[in-house]
C-alpha positions as CSV (number, residue, x, y, z in Angstrom):
1,M,-8.5,-48.5,-27.3
2,K,-7.0,-45.4,-25.9
3,R,-7.1,-44.1,-29.3
4,Y,-11.0,-44.0,-29.5
5,K,-11.3,-42.6,-26.4
6,K,-9.1,-39.6,-27.1
7,I,-11.2,-39.2,-30.3
8,F,-14.5,-39.6,-28.3
9,W,-13.5,-36.7,-26.1
10,A,-12.2,-34.5,-28.6
11,F,-15.4,-34.8,-30.6
12,T,-17.8,-34.4,-27.7
13,F,-15.3,-30.9,-27.0
14,L,-16.2,-30.0,-30.6
15,V,-20.3,-30.7,-30.2
16,V,-19.9,-28.3,-27.1
17,I,-17.6,-25.5,-28.3
18,Q,-19.7,-25.4,-31.8
19,S,-22.6,-24.2,-29.2
20,F,-20.5,-21.2,-28.5
21,L,-19.5,-20.0,-31.8
22,P,-21.0,-17.5,-33.8
23,I,-21.9,-19.5,-36.6
24,N,-25.5,-19.7,-36.8
25,N,-28.1,-17.0,-36.4
26,A,-32.0,-16.4,-37.3
27,N,-30.4,-15.2,-40.7
28,S,-27.9,-17.6,-41.6
29,E,-27.6,-19.5,-44.9
30,L,-27.9,-22.8,-43.0
31,N,-31.4,-21.9,-41.8
32,N,-32.6,-21.3,-45.4
33,N,-30.9,-24.6,-47.1
34,Y,-33.5,-27.6,-47.2
35,L,-32.8,-31.4,-48.1
36,L,-36.0,-33.4,-48.6
37,S,-38.1,-30.5,-46.9
38,F,-35.7,-31.1,-43.9
39,R,-33.8,-27.7,-42.9
40,L,-30.0,-28.7,-43.3
41,D,-29.1,-27.6,-40.0
42,H,-31.4,-30.0,-38.2
43,I,-29.7,-33.0,-40.4
44,V,-26.2,-31.5,-39.4
45,H,-27.4,-31.9,-35.7
46,M,-28.9,-35.3,-36.2
47,C,-25.3,-36.5,-37.7
48,L,-23.3,-34.9,-35.0
49,L,-25.0,-37.0,-32.5
50,L,-25.1,-39.8,-34.7
51,V,-21.3,-39.9,-35.1
52,W,-20.8,-39.3,-31.1
53,A,-23.0,-42.2,-30.8
54,L,-20.7,-44.5,-32.9
55,L,-17.6,-43.2,-31.1
56,F,-19.0,-43.9,-27.7
57,K,-19.4,-47.5,-28.8
58,L,-16.2,-47.7,-30.1
59,A,-14.3,-45.7,-26.9
60,W,-16.3,-47.3,-23.9
61,F,-17.7,-50.7,-25.5
62,P,-15.2,-51.7,-28.3
63,S,-15.6,-55.5,-28.1
64,Q,-18.7,-56.4,-26.2
65,R,-22.5,-56.2,-26.9
66,L,-23.9,-53.8,-24.8
67,T,-26.1,-54.4,-21.7
68,L,-29.4,-52.6,-21.1
69,K,-27.4,-50.7,-18.5
70,N,-24.8,-49.8,-21.1
71,Y,-27.7,-48.5,-23.1
72,L,-29.3,-46.3,-20.5
73,V,-25.9,-44.7,-19.8
74,F,-25.2,-44.2,-23.6
75,T,-29.1,-42.6,-23.7
76,A,-28.7,-40.7,-20.7
77,A,-25.3,-39.2,-21.6
78,G,-26.2,-38.6,-25.1
79,L,-29.5,-36.6,-24.2
80,V,-27.6,-34.8,-21.8
81,L,-25.0,-33.4,-24.4
82,A,-28.0,-33.1,-26.7
83,A,-29.7,-30.7,-24.2
84,L,-26.6,-28.7,-22.7
85,S,-25.3,-28.0,-26.3
86,E,-28.7,-26.0,-27.1
87,L,-29.3,-24.7,-23.6
88,V,-26.3,-23.5,-23.4
89,Q,-27.5,-21.1,-26.3
90,L,-30.0,-19.3,-24.0
91,V,-27.3,-17.1,-22.4
92,I,-25.2,-16.4,-25.4
93,P,-26.5,-13.3,-27.0
94,Y,-25.3,-14.2,-30.5
95,R,-26.9,-17.8,-30.7
96,S,-30.5,-18.6,-30.6
97,F,-32.2,-21.6,-28.8
98,T,-34.5,-23.5,-30.6
99,M,-36.8,-26.5,-29.7
100,T,-36.4,-28.0,-33.0
101,D,-32.4,-27.9,-32.9
102,L,-33.0,-29.7,-29.7
103,Y,-35.3,-32.3,-31.0
104,S,-33.1,-32.7,-33.6
105,N,-30.0,-33.5,-31.2
106,C,-32.1,-36.1,-29.6
107,I,-33.3,-37.8,-32.5
108,G,-29.6,-38.2,-33.5
109,V,-29.1,-39.8,-30.1
110,I,-32.1,-42.0,-30.7
111,I,-31.1,-43.1,-34.0
112,G,-27.8,-43.8,-32.7
113,I,-29.1,-46.8,-30.6
114,P,-29.9,-49.1,-33.5
115,V,-27.2,-48.1,-35.6
116,I,-24.7,-49.2,-32.6
117,L,-26.4,-52.3,-32.5
118,L,-25.8,-53.1,-36.0
119,F,-21.9,-51.7,-35.7
120,R,-20.1,-54.6,-34.3
121,T,-16.6,-54.5,-33.3
122,G,-14.1,-56.7,-31.8
123,K,-12.8,-60.4,-32.8
124,S,-15.5,-62.6,-34.3
125,T,-16.3,-65.5,-32.3
126,K,-16.6,-67.8,-35.3
127,A,-14.1,-70.4,-36.4
128,N,-12.4,-69.9,-39.3
């Protein structure tokens, strides 16, 4: 399980670091590509936080069902990460903050809740 925690922290670090990199601005190609009328960069935002949700489950609650308290911790941590990764862009001159990016991040976290409900790990309690 230590391996999943290392992967989780590395991925979280990458999510934060990408907020500082000059990889996207108002005239970027990412802003001009669409998939089913959704901007591709918004889909990337959602997918990043969805993967983060799965790694959160594997790292911190690998073989147990999540309690309401655990869901609240997960949701709070995810929304804080989603907000901070966008808000930091307010003070970086070559990055731009948009509410739609923030919404996309938050949607990724929210979609992660039912996904981790379906994502069962650990040993089965069924007799073979």
